[in-house]
C-alpha positions as CSV (number, residue, x, y, z in Angstrom):
1,M,100.1,124.5,116.5
2,K,100.0,125.3,112.7
3,K,103.6,124.3,112.4
4,L,103.2,120.8,114.4
5,L,100.0,120.2,112.5
6,I,102.0,120.7,109.1
7,L,105.0,118.3,110.7
8,I,102.1,115.4,111.2
9,F,100.9,115.8,107.6
10,I,103.9,115.5,106.3
11,F,105.2,112.4,108.3
12,L,101.5,111.3,107.3
13,F,101.7,111.7,103.9
14,F,105.2,110.1,103.6
15,S,104.7,107.1,105.9
16,I,101.3,105.7,104.8
17,P,101.7,103.5,101.9
18,I,99.6,103.8,98.9
19,S,100.5,100.6,97.0
20,V,98.6,101.0,93.4
21,Y,100.5,99.2,90.8
22,A,99.0,99.9,87.0
23,Q,99.7,96.7,85.7
24,P,100.7,93.2,86.7
25,E,104.8,92.5,86.5
26,K,104.0,89.4,84.1
27,C,100.9,87.8,83.4
28,P,100.3,84.3,84.2
29,D,100.7,81.5,81.3
30,V,97.0,80.7,80.6
31,S,98.2,77.2,79.8
32,D,99.4,76.7,83.0
33,L,96.6,77.4,85.3
34,E,93.9,75.4,86.3
35,D,90.4,75.9,85.6
36,V,88.4,77.5,88.9
37,T,85.0,76.7,90.4
38,V,83.4,78.0,93.2
39,E,83.4,74.4,94.6
40,G,87.4,75.3,94.8
41,R,86.3,77.9,97.8
42,A,87.5,76.4,100.6
43,E,91.2,75.2,98.9
44,F,91.2,79.0,98.1
45,L,90.3,80.2,101.7
46,K,93.3,77.9,103.1
47,A,95.6,79.4,100.6
48,L,94.9,82.7,101.3
49,E,96.1,82.2,105.0
50,T,99.8,81.8,103.5
51,L,99.1,84.6,100.2
52,I,97.7,87.4,102.5
53,P,100.6,87.5,104.9
54,L,103.2,86.9,102.1
55,T,101.8,89.5,99.9
56,Y,101.0,92.6,102.5
57,E,103.2,91.7,105.7
58,K,106.4,93.3,104.8
59,G,108.3,96.4,105.6
60,E,107.9,98.7,108.4
61,L,104.0,98.7,108.6
62,A,104.0,95.0,108.3
63,E,101.9,95.0,111.8
64,F,99.1,97.0,110.1
65,Y,98.4,94.2,107.9
66,S,98.4,91.2,110.3
67,D,95.0,91.3,111.3
68,W,92.5,90.7,108.2
69,K,89.2,89.6,107.2
70,V,88.4,88.3,103.5
71,I,85.4,90.3,102.3
72,T,85.2,88.6,98.8
73,A,86.7,85.3,97.9
74,L,85.4,84.2,94.4
75,P,86.2,82.8,90.5
76,F,85.9,85.9,88.6
77,P,83.4,85.1,86.4
78,K,81.5,84.6,89.6
79,T,81.8,88.5,90.2
80,V,79.4,89.3,87.4
81,G,76.6,91.4,88.7
82,R,78.4,92.0,92.3
83,E,78.3,96.0,92.6
84,K,81.8,96.0,94.1
85,D,83.5,93.2,92.5
86,E,82.8,93.0,89.0
87,G,84.9,95.6,88.1
88,Y,88.0,94.0,89.3
89,Y,87.1,91.1,86.4
90,G,87.3,94.0,84.0
91,M,90.7,95.0,85.2
92,A,91.8,91.4,85.1
93,K,90.3,90.8,81.7
94,N,92.1,94.1,80.5
95,F,95.4,93.4,82.1
96,C,95.8,89.5,81.2
97,G,93.1,88.5,78.8
98,K,89.9,86.9,79.4
99,E,91.2,83.2,79.6
100,V,93.3,84.1,82.8
101,A,90.9,86.0,84.2
102,D,88.3,83.0,84.1
103,K,91.0,80.8,85.6
104,S,91.7,83.3,88.6
105,W,90.3,84.5,91.5
106,L,89.7,87.8,93.5
107,A,90.2,87.8,97.0
108,R,89.4,91.2,98.9
109,I,90.3,92.0,102.0
110,Y,89.4,94.1,104.8
111,F,92.5,95.2,107.6
112,P,90.9,96.7,110.3
113,K,94.5,98.2,111.9
114,W,94.1,100.9,109.2
115,E,90.4,102.2,110.3
116,G,90.8,105.9,111.1
117,I,94.3,105.8,109.6
118,S,94.1,105.5,106.0
119,A,91.3,104.7,103.9
120,S,92.8,103.6,100.8
121,S,94.9,100.9,103.0
122,L,91.9,99.6,104.8
123,E,90.8,97.2,102.0
124,G,93.2,95.5,99.5
125,Q,92.7,93.0,96.5
126,I,94.9,90.4,94.9
127,F,94.1,88.3,92.0
128,V,95.3,84.8,92.2
129,A,95.6,81.9,90.5
130,K,96.8,78.2,90.9
131,S,99.6,76.6,88.7
132,K,99.4,73.2,87.6
133,E,103.2,72.9,88.8
134,K,103.3,75.4,92.0
135,G,100.1,75.9,93.4
136,W,98.4,79.3,94.7
137,Y,100.0,82.7,93.4
138,V,99.1,86.0,93.3
139,W,99.8,87.4,90.1
140,F,98.5,90.8,91.0
141,R,97.8,93.2,94.1
142,Y,95.9,96.1,93.3
143,H,95.7,97.9,97.1
């Protein structure tokens, strides 16, 4: 029984993804970004319907990310004063500067298929901007 528990632990340790990136690969060019306003929320939510699957539904565990719900969808400046969101604004400013952060959105996503399996994979956070030329894109995935 003890050996079985150890094998299960080892399997879970190596099979459950922990996708934490310390920094974005490349910061957006602020001159290429459109300004953000809360009035653009409906358009942002529509863009997330494509961006979330493109960002999360990859590899062997893609099925765990196929069901999701948006918890937060706000321009970063609007996260100020929101306890669970404001820290990500600080991260965005630290990574790529205030100008980029102020033209970006936070999306916090709940993935119910991870319930009871992995607390760290249960929620994802992506930093999103809208390019004047290419439209919406994810410039950083935290979880």
